[in-house]
N, C-alpha and C positions, 0 to 999 in steps of 0.2 A: 761562455758561462762564467769563467773566472772573472772576466771584466765586469760582468753583471753583478756577481756576488760582491766584488770589491766596491762597486758603485753603491749598492744597497747598504753595505756596512758604513761607508763614508756618510751617506745620507742620514742613517740612524744616529751616527755620532754628532752630526750637526744639529739634529732635532733634539738630542738629549745631552747637552753639554754638562748639565748638573750631575748626571750619572757617571760620566767620564771623570769629572773632578773628584767625585766621592771615591771612585776606585783608586785614583792616584793617592788620595789622602790616606786611605786604608793601607795601601802598600807602603807608604813612607812613615806611617804611625809607629812609635816604639812599641815593642811587644810587652804585654803585661804578664808578669809571672805570678805563680800561685802565691796568694797571700794567706798567711796563717792568721785565721780569725777565730774568735771565741766560739766553741762548739764544734770545730773541725776535728774529725777523727783521723788517726793514723793507723794503718794496718801494714805490718811489715814482717820480714824475715831477715835474719842476720846470722853470721858465723864469725868466730874469732879463734885465733891461734896464738899461743904464747911466743914471745920473742926472747931469745937468749941475750940478756943484757944485765949490766950491773949499774943500778941507779938507787938513790935513796928511797924511792917509792916501792920498788919491787925486786924480789929475788926469786929465782926459780928453784925452790926446794925440791919439787918433783920435776922430772925432765921436761916433758911436753904436755900441755893441756889444750884440748880442743873444746869449743863450745858451739852449740847450735841453738838458736832461739827464735821464738815467735813473739812479736810485740803488738800490743794495743796501746794507743795513746789518745788523749783528748786534750785539746787546747782549752784550758780553764780560765785564761785571762790574757790580756794584752795591755801593754803600756808603751806608747810611742812606737819604737821600732823593735820592741822585745815581746816575745810570746812565751807564756808559761804553760807547760804541758805536763799533765799527769801521765805516767807510763806504768804499764804492767807487762812483765815478761814471763812466758812459760819456756823453760829450757828443757827440751826432751833429751838432750845429750850433753853431759860433761864427762869427758874422757881424759883420764890421767894415764899417760903411757909408761908402762914398764918401770915404775920407780917408787912403788910403795914399799917402804922398808919394814922389816920385822926382826924378831930375835934370830941370832945365828943358828944354823942347823948344826948337826953333829960334826960335820966337816969344817965348821967355822965360816960357812958361806951365808951371807945375808940374802934371803929370797927376795925376788922382785916379780911383780906382775902388774898387768893393767887393771885399772879400777874404773868402773862405769858408774855414772850417777845421772840424776835428773833433778831439776829444781823449779821453784815457783817464786818469783820476785815481784810481789804486789806493791811494794813501797818505792815509788820512783817519781822523780821530778826532773824535767828538762827545761833549760833556758835556751831559747833560740833568738839570735840577733839578726837584724836586717830581714825581718819577717816578710817583706814584700819583694825581696831580691831573688834572683835565680840561685845564688850560692848563699847558704845560711849557716854561719858558724853556730855551734851549740856546745853546751856543757851540761852533763847529766849525772845524777847520782841515783842509785837504786839498791835495794837489798831484799833479802828473803831467806829461803831455806833451800838446802841441797841434800838429797837423799842418795847415798852411795850403796852399792850392792854389798860392800863389806866395810868394816870400820876403818877410818882413816885418821891417824895411823892404826895399827893393829890393836893398840891399847886405847884407842879413842872411841869415836862413835860413828855410826852410819849416817845419822841425821846431824847436819852441820848448818852453821849460819854463813850466809854469803853477803858480801858487800862489793859494790862496783863504783868506779869513777870513770866517766866517758868524756872525751873531748875530741871534737872533730868538725866535719862539715857535711851538710846535705846539699846535693846538687840536683836541681830539678831536671827531669827528663820527661818530655811529653807534657800534657796538660796537668796531670795529677800525680805523676810518679816522681820519685827522688832516690838517688843513690847515696848511701851513707859510707863515709870513710872516716875512721876514728881510731884513737888510742884508747885502750881500756885497761884500767888497773883493776885486777880481780883478786879478791881475798876470800878465803874459806877457812873457817876454824870451828871448833866445838864450844868456844867461849869458856874454856876451863871447866867444863862439866864432866870431864873424864880424866883418867889418870894421866894421859898425855894430850897435849894440845899443840901439835906441830902443824901450824897453818900453812896453807898454800897462798903464796903472794907472788903474782906474776904480772909482767907487762905483756899486753896483747895487742895485736892488730885486728881490727873489726871492720868487716865489710857487710853491707846490707842493702835491701831495696824496700821501699815503702810506697804505699798509695794513700793519698790524702783525699778524703771526701766527707 
């Protein structure tokens, strides 16, 4: 039976040489990666944590800041190897850990406590290069509002302005997925609309996952 099966397979291969050649060409053909085209949508989730560092761009006034976000993006234009994408982020969590300062108590101790907030950043644009490659470097800026459960600082406001600068890469995984690894500069302040305007300015590491379709 084995010899008969092998004979039949060999006979079919002789009768269909074009089919075998096509299979070999498909096997050797270079893989095509996801191309960022106009009208393509991005749906993603991401998280970021502040990095202890001393740079001209950021300083950690509050100790540790955590962010969690949900992103929608849409490619609105392409030119050569560059894609231009509008982005909108909903941030269900902005957590500033145990470092909100206030006036000293009777014992001369400055109280500290965690501060929780959430935000909506509808004004964003992302520039992605090598839009046909597996690895796509990008640069993005976005901004909006952050609402905290208490005033930040105590003499400030609960509603604040947020601005971000992102720089990193997106690496394609699967047919439509991509992993994001990026640096984020995050700024929050009340824009001098309150008695005090001690802004949060932090360097952050951001990791995320997106689906393009």
